[in-house]
N, C-alpha and C positions, 0 to 999 in steps of 0.2 A: 390507568391502568399500567401497571409496572411493565408488562411488555411491550406496549407502544413505546413507553420511554426507552427500554432497552433496544429496539428496533430502530428508533430516531437518533438516539444516542451514538449507536454503532455507525449509522449512514453518516452522520456528521463528522465522525472521528475518523473514518475512512476518506473523507475528502478533505480533512484537516492535514492529515498525513500525506495526500497525493499534493496537496497543494505547496505542503514544503519541498517534497522531492522536486516537483515542478521548478520552484525557486532554485534549489540547488543546480538542476539542470541548466538553468540559465545562466548559471553563473561559471559554467566550467566549458573550457572549449572540448572539442571531440576527442583530441589527444588526453586530456585529462578525464573526460568519462569512461574512456578504455585503458586507462593505466591501471597496471596492477604490480607489485613488486616481486611477485612470485607465483609459481603456478598453481600454489594452494591459496591463493587469494582470489575473489572476486572482484572484478571493477564494478563502478557505479552501474555502468551499462548493462552489466550480466544481473545485478541486483533488481534493477528495473525491468529486465525481461522476465525474471524469475516472478515478481510481483504480480505481473501482467498474466502470466500464467496460472500462477496460484489462484489469483482471485478469479479468474476466467473459470477455472475448474473447481473450486470450491461453492463459489456464489452463483456465477451465471448457471454453471452447470449443476452442481449438487443441490443449491437452494433453489435456483429457478427452471432447473429441468432442461436447459440447453445441453446438445451433444458435448461429450468431453474429447476434445480432439488434441489435447496438449502434449507437447514434446519436451518434457521438463530436462534432459539431457542437454538439448539444444540450448537452452538459457544459461546455461553455465560453460557451452563450448565457444560460445560467440567470442569473437577476439575484435570486434568492429562491425562496421558496416551501415550502421544507424546513427544518424547526427543525433546530438541532444535534443533539437525540436521534433525530430520524429519519435523518439524515445518519449518523450512528455506527451505529446499526442497520443500514442498508445495506450500509455499508463491511465492519461486522464479518461480517454474514451471508456476503458472497461471499469476503472474506479466509480465513474458517473453512471453508468448501466448498472454496477452493483449495489452503489447506493439506493437508487431507485427500487431495484428487485428486493433490497431489503427493507426499505420504507413501505413499501405495498403488500409485505407477506404478512397474511392473516395470523394474528396471534396464536390462534390455537393450531398453527401447524409448527411453532416452535420446538413441539415434543416428538414431531415426525422424525422417523429414522431414515439415515441415507448412508450407503456406502461409497466413500469417495477416495479416489487413487486406489480403488480395488481392495482395500486393507483397513480403512478406518470407518468402522460403524460408528456413527455420530447422530446426536439430533441436530435439527437445522438450528437450534441454538447454540450448540456447540461449535458447529461448522463456522457461524457467524462471529463467535467468539475468537477461535482460532485465526480465521482472517485478521480481524481487527488488531489482535494481538500481535500475529505474524509481520503485519504492514508496520507496525509500531516499531518493532525491535529494527527490521531492517531501514526504516526512515531513519532512525539515530544512526545506524553505519553509514547511510548517504550524508547526513549531516556532519559526522565527523569526517569523512572522507573529503568533502567539501571543504570545511575549515582547513585541514591538512594541506590540500591543493592548491586552495585559493589564498589562504591566509587571512581571509576576511572573518569579521564577525557579523554574523548572518542576523543579528539583532531581532531575534523572535521572541525574546523576553524583555524588550527595551521598556516595555510599559510597567515592568516590576520596578525600575528604578525610582519611580514617582508613586510612593504609598497612596496618595489620596486618590490618584488615577486608577491604581490596582483595585481599589475597594470597590466590589461588586461586579467586576470582570469576570466574564466568564473564563474557563479554563481554556487556554490556546491549543 
């Protein structure tokens, strides 16, 4: 059933992106995680806090029915205070719970409508799609920042250097 494929793929993607961010956080010092070049830029730490709040609000709250207690402004106002390992643990816990919520959502609920953030009237399918897309975009930002800050090749696509090995490999 296509609906189940959507739910499982969405959950898998969320966890893949989370794993990439966890890896990036493991490569950066606390100073690097909270580095910003100007006030109009977000540090990696802010992006992680933002993703944690977004997933909690949209999936755990909007899809899963948990109370919405998000303080979005504080996600961007933070200037430190959490170590990379603590940020990683918070993000992993929320992403794991969200993935389970998505995986166990009955397919017939995908067209159910919810109002999220008091202004977005969306179906649960739209909420899930929004979160996965949003998470992907910010994962790219964290990867880019990590490459800039560390100078490292993160080697996420190393398998593509060997065409024989890459054949039949699922998307990373």
